[in-house]
C-alpha positions in Angstrom: 0.0 0.1 0.0 1.0 3.6 -0.4 0.2 7.1 0.8 -1.6 9.0 -2.0 -2.1 12.7 -2.1 -5.9 12.9 -2.2 -8.6 14.5 0.0 -10.5 11.6 1.4 -13.4 13.7 2.6 -16.4 14.2 0.3 -18.1 17.5 -0.4 -21.2 16.3 1.4 -19.5 15.9 4.6 -20.6 18.4 7.1 -18.0 20.3 9.2 -18.1 21.2 12.9 -18.6 24.8 11.9 -21.5 23.9 9.5 -23.2 21.8 12.1 -22.9 24.6 14.6 -24.3 27.1 12.0 -21.1 29.0 11.7 -19.5 30.1 8.4 -17.0 27.4 7.5 -13.4 28.6 7.8 -12.7 27.5 4.2 -15.4 29.8 2.8 -12.9 32.6 3.1 -9.5 31.0 3.2 -8.2 28.8 0.5 -5.6 27.2 2.9 -8.5 25.8 5.0 -10.3 24.7 2.0 -7.2 22.7 0.9 -6.8 21.1 4.3 -10.4 20.1 4.8 -10.4 16.4 5.6 -6.6 16.2 5.5 -4.2 16.1 2.6 -3.4 12.4 2.4 -5.0 8.8 2.4 -3.9 5.3 2.2 -4.4 3.4 -1.1 -4.0 -0.3 -1.7 -1.5 -1.4 -4.3 -3.2 -4.8 -5.0 -6.9 -5.4 -6.0 -9.5 -7.0 -3.7 -12.1 -7.7 -6.2 -13.5 -11.1 -5.1 -13.1 -13.8 -2.7 -9.9 -15.1 -4.4 -8.2 -11.8 -4.1 -9.3 -11.7 -0.4 -7.9 -15.1 0.4 -4.6 -13.9 -0.9 -4.4 -10.5 0.4 -5.6 -11.5 3.7 -6.4 -14.9 5.4 -5.4 -17.7 4.6 -2.9 -16.6 2.1 -1.2 -14.0 4.2 -0.3 -16.6 6.8 2.2 -18.2 4.4 4.0 -14.8 4.1 4.0 -14.3 7.8 5.4 -17.7 8.5 8.1 -17.1 5.9 9.1 -13.8 7.5 9.1 -15.4 10.9 11.6 -18.0 9.7 13.7 -15.4 7.6 13.1 -11.9 9.1 15.0 -10.2 6.2 12.0 -11.2 4.0 10.0 -8.4 5.5 11.8 -6.1 3.2 10.6 -8.0 0.1 7.0 -8.8 1.1 5.9 -5.7 3.0 6.3 -2.0 2.5 8.7 -1.7 5.3 11.6 -0.7 3.0 9.8 2.1 1.3 8.1 3.9 4.2 9.3 6.5 6.6 7.8 7.6 9.9 7.7 11.5 10.2 7.9 11.9 13.9 7.3 15.0 15.9 6.3 16.1 19.5 5.0 19.5 18.1 7.5 21.6 20.2 9.1 23.5 17.4 6.7 23.7 14.5 7.7 26.0 11.7 7.8 29.5 13.1 4.9 28.7 15.5 6.9 27.2 18.3 5.4 24.7 20.8 1.8 24.3 19.6 1.4 20.6 20.5 0.9 17.2 18.6 -2.6 17.9 17.2 -1.7 21.3 15.8 1.4 20.0 14.2 -0.4 17.4 12.1 -1.1 19.6 9.1 2.7 20.2 8.9 3.4 16.5 9.3 0.9 15.6 6.6 2.4 18.2 4.3 5.8 16.6 5.0 4.5 13.2 4.1 3.1 14.3 0.8 6.3 16.0 -0.1 8.2 12.7 0.5 5.8 11.1 -1.9 5.5 13.9 -4.5 9.4 14.7 -4.7 10.9 11.4 -3.8 8.4 8.5 -4.3 8.8 7.6 -0.6 5.8 6.8 1.3 5.5 8.5 4.7 3.4 8.3 7.8 2.9 11.3 10.1 3.3 10.4 13.8 2.6 13.1 16.3 3.6 12.0 19.9 1.9 13.3 23.0 5.0 13.5 25.0 8.1 15.7 25.2 10.4 13.8 27.4 13.5 12.8 25.3 13.7 9.2 26.7 10.0 8.7 26.3 10.2 9.8 22.6 13.1 7.5 22.1 11.4 4.4 23.6 8.2 5.1 21.6 9.9 5.3 18.3 12.1 2.3 19.1 8.9 0.3 19.6 7.4 1.8 16.4 10.5 1.1 14.2 9.7 -2.5 13.0 7.1 -1.0 10.8 9.3 1.5 9.1 12.4 1.6 6.8 13.5 5.0 8.2 12.7 7.7 10.7 12.5 11.4 9.9 12.4 13.6 13.1 10.6 16.8 12.6 9.9 20.0 14.5 11.4 18.8 17.8 12.9 21.7 19.9 16.6 22.1 20.6 18.6 20.9 22.5 16.4 17.8 23.0 16.5 17.1 19.3 20.2 16.4 19.3 19.8 13.9 22.2 16.8 12.2 20.7 18.5 11.7 17.2 21.7 10.4 18.8 20.1 7.9 21.0 17.8 6.6 18.2 20.7 6.3 15.9 22.6 4.2 18.6 19.5 1.8 19.1 18.1 1.5 15.6 19.6 -0.1 12.4 17.5 2.1 10.1 18.2 5.7 9.0 17.3 8.3 11.5 17.4 11.8 10.2 16.4 15.1 11.8 15.6 17.2 8.8 15.5 20.5 10.6 19.1 19.9 11.1 20.6 18.1 8.3 18.2 18.8 5.4 18.8 22.5 6.0 22.6 21.9 6.1 22.7 19.9 2.9 20.8 22.7 0.9 22.8 25.5 2.5 26.2 23.7 1.7 24.9 23.1 -2.1 24.0 26.7 -2.4 27.3 27.8 -0.9 29.3 25.6 -3.1 27.8 27.2 -6.2 28.0 30.8 -4.7 31.8 30.1 -4.3 32.2 28.6 -7.7 30.5 31.6 -9.3 33.0 33.9 -7.6 35.9 31.8 -8.5 36.6 30.9 -4.9 36.9 27.6 -3.0 35.1 26.9 0.3 38.5 27.0 2.0 38.8 30.7 1.1 35.6 31.7 2.8 34.9 32.8 6.4 31.3 32.3 7.5 29.2 33.6 10.3 26.0 31.8 11.3 23.3 33.5 13.2 21.5 30.8 15.4 22.9 28.0 17.5 19.9 25.7 17.4 19.3 22.6 15.4 19.9 24.1 11.9 22.8 26.3 13.0 24.8 23.6 14.6 24.1 21.2 11.8 25.2 23.7 9.1 28.4 24.5 11.1 29.2 20.9 11.2 28.7 20.3 7.6 30.6 23.3 6.5 33.6 22.2 8.6 33.3 18.8 7.0 33.2 20.3 3.6 36.4 22.3 4.3 35.2 25.8 4.9 38.0 28.2 5.8 36.4 29.2 9.0 33.0 29.5 10.6 31.8 31.2 13.7 28.3 30.6 15.3 26.4 33.2 17.2 23.6 32.8 19.6 21.6 35.5 21.4 24.6 36.4 23.6 27.1 36.7 20.8 29.8 34.4 19.3 30.0 30.9 20.7 33.4 30.8 21.9 35.4 28.6 24.2 36.0 31.4 26.7 32.2 31.6 27.6 31.2 30.0 30.7 27.4 29.8 29.9 27.5 27.3 27.1 25.3 24.1 27.0 27.1 20.9 26.2 26.0 21.2 22.5 27.4 24.7 22.2 30.7 23.7 23.9 31.0 21.1 21.3 30.4 23.7 18.6 33.0 26.0 20.2 35.6 23.1 20.0 35.5 22.9 16.1 34.5 26.4 14.9 35.9 29.9 15.3 39.5 29.3 14.4 39.8 33.1 14.4 39.1 33.3 18.1 36.3 35.8 17.6 34.3 36.9 20.6 31.6 39.5 21.2 28.5 40.2 19.1 27.2 38.8 15.7 27.6 42.2 14.2 31.3 42.5 15.2 31.9 39.0 13.8 30.4 40.0 10.4 33.1 42.6 9.8 35.1 41.2 6.9 33.1 38.0 6.8 32.6 36.4 3.4 29.3 34.6 4.3 26.4 35.3 6.5 23.9 32.4 7.2 20.8 33.3 9.2 18.7 30.5 10.8 17.7 32.5 13.9 15.1 35.2 13.1 15.6 38.7 14.3 17.1 41.5 12.2 20.7 42.1 11.3 21.4 45.9 11.2 22.3 47.2 7.8 25.8 48.6 8.9 26.7 45.1 9.9 26.0 43.8 6.4 27.8 46.7 4.9 30.9 45.6 6.9 31.3 42.3 5.3 33.8 41.6 2.7 33.3 42.7 -0.9 31.5 40.1 -2.9 30.0 38.5 0.2 27.1 35.9 0.2 24.0 36.6 2.4 21.8 33.5 3.1 19.0 35.0 5.3 16.7 32.0 5.8 14.3 32.9 8.6 10.7 32.7 7.5 8.6 34.7 6.8 11.0 37.6 7.7 14.6 37.1 6.6 17.2 38.4 9.0 18.3 40.7 6.2 15.7 41.7 3.7 16.8 41.0 0.1 16.6 44.5 -0.9 19.1 45.5 1.7 21.4 42.5 1.2 21.6 43.1 -2.6 23.2 46.6 -1.9 26.3 44.7 -0.5 26.2 41.0 -1.4 27.0 39.2 -4.6 24.6 36.5 -4.0 21.5 36.5 -1.8 19.4 33.5 -0.7 16.4 33.2 1.5 13.9 30.6 2.8 11.1 32.2 0.8 9.7 31.0 -2.5 9.0 34.5 -3.7 12.7 35.4 -4.0 15.4 33.7 -6.1 17.6 31.1 -4.4 15.3 29.5 -2.0 16.9 27.3 0.6 14.3 24.7 0.8 14.7 21.3 2.6 12.4 19.7 0.0 15.4 19.7 -2.3 17.2 17.3 0.1 15.2 15.0 2.3 13.1 13.1 -0.3 16.2 12.2 -2.3 18.2 11.5 0.8 15.7 8.9 2.1 15.0 7.5 -1.3 18.7 6.7 -1.9 19.1 5.2 1.7 16.0 3.1 1.3 17.0 2.0 -2.2 20.1 0.3 -0.6 18.6 -0.5 2.7 21.3 1.7 4.5 21.6 1.1 8.2 22.1 4.9 8.7 22.7 8.2 7.0 26.3 9.0 7.2 28.2 12.4 7.0 29.5 11.1 3.5 26.0 10.5 2.3 24.9 14.0 3.3 28.0 15.5 1.6 27.2 13.5 -1.5 23.6 14.8 -1.5 24.9 18.4 -1.4 27.4 18.0 -4.1 24.6 16.3 -6.3 22.2 19.0 -5.6 24.9 21.6 -6.4 25.7 19.9 -9.7 22.1 20.2 -11.0 22.6 23.8 -11.6 25.5 23.1 -13.9 26.3 25.7 -16.5 23.2 27.7 -15.7 25.0 29.1 -12.6 24.1 32.7 -11.9 23.8 35.1 -9.0 20.0 34.4 -8.9 20.5 30.7 -9.6 22.8 29.0 -7.1 20.3 26.4 -6.1 17.7 24.6 -8.2 13.9 24.8 -7.8 12.2 22.0 -5.9 10.1 21.4 -9.1 13.3 20.7 -11.2 12.8 17.0 -12.0 16.5 16.4 -12.1 16.9 17.0 -8.4 15.5 13.9 -6.7 17.2 11.4 -9.1 20.5 13.1 -8.7 20.4 13.2 -4.9 19.0 9.6 -4.7 21.8 8.1 -6.9 24.5 10.0 -5.1 23.3 9.0 -1.6 22.9 5.3 -2.7 26.5 5.4 -4.1 27.9 7.0 -1.0 26.0 4.5 1.3 27.8 1.6 -0.7 31.2 3.3 -0.7 30.9 3.7 3.2 29.7 0.1 3.8 26.3 0.9 5.2 24.3 -0.4 2.4 22.6 -3.8 2.8 21.6 -4.5 -0.9 
């Protein structure tokens, strides 16, 4: 069976608002109209037209398959949908820009994530919104659900718990566990930065970057840039640059301080931007224009907060050679949908036991390569609707998994 992008509710179904005599929300807002009844359903991939079909799809025929899997557990990958389905797991504590809105309110986002998996990667996905926020409870719950899935995509779980939850699940499970808010963002950012550097005739090693935000995305981007060979990168939180001389750092930020900021910067974000080649914003807030103006000539500004970028593109273009945002109404959108469908498709294709750093770097390189000779200041990253994206990322991730010894077919 497979998740299909359909609205399972008929037009004749009455809503709560209609029953109460109130005007339906979707009578004035197309977003509500689209979401009525949910955005996805389950559809069978085999017919059940008569008693013969029924006896094969269910009892007694299904018993033969169950017995075979009991004797040879690996057959579950051939005779069920396990190897092609991902659990999209959240606790609703960091949903988009809405914050901690709870599991029920997170479901529209999780449904949306599931249909993006299917639409852009051909991967089936099931939204799972958990009514708990304790890290160990989430881990135990997901571990018990894991036999039904080929992979786990963690979504919209607040920092710093997201780091602990992902790490513990990766230690206990032999299927890919991937926190998209961290790694999907990092992959797409690196791909865009590679192309921006290529456009300017520079390498990553010649660049100094400053990241605003030391949460899930900021930490993951910093790690990936270092893995990719960035010249230097400093990360700033609300109190300034994350540096080893600060005595207020969390364990995660202490780790960040250990592998970033080779220049030994301290103080404010604005001070760190002076002479910097790259600004990456994943924090919200506003960066003052004088700080942007103080960056190096030909700088890159990736202001990715939604809906309000840290630096408005009109301001950024005064000083930067390449500008990217998280919004679809400006060029160079840094959108995770460019990464996670292909990453999971490639991992599932080879039954990878985990998603390695090498697989993520391969995804970023493949994504950057899609731009090819069309590279321009307003085109350093492809559109999510470019049909070349998912196949390129899928193939690169699968090849990297084989090269790194985590593929099982």
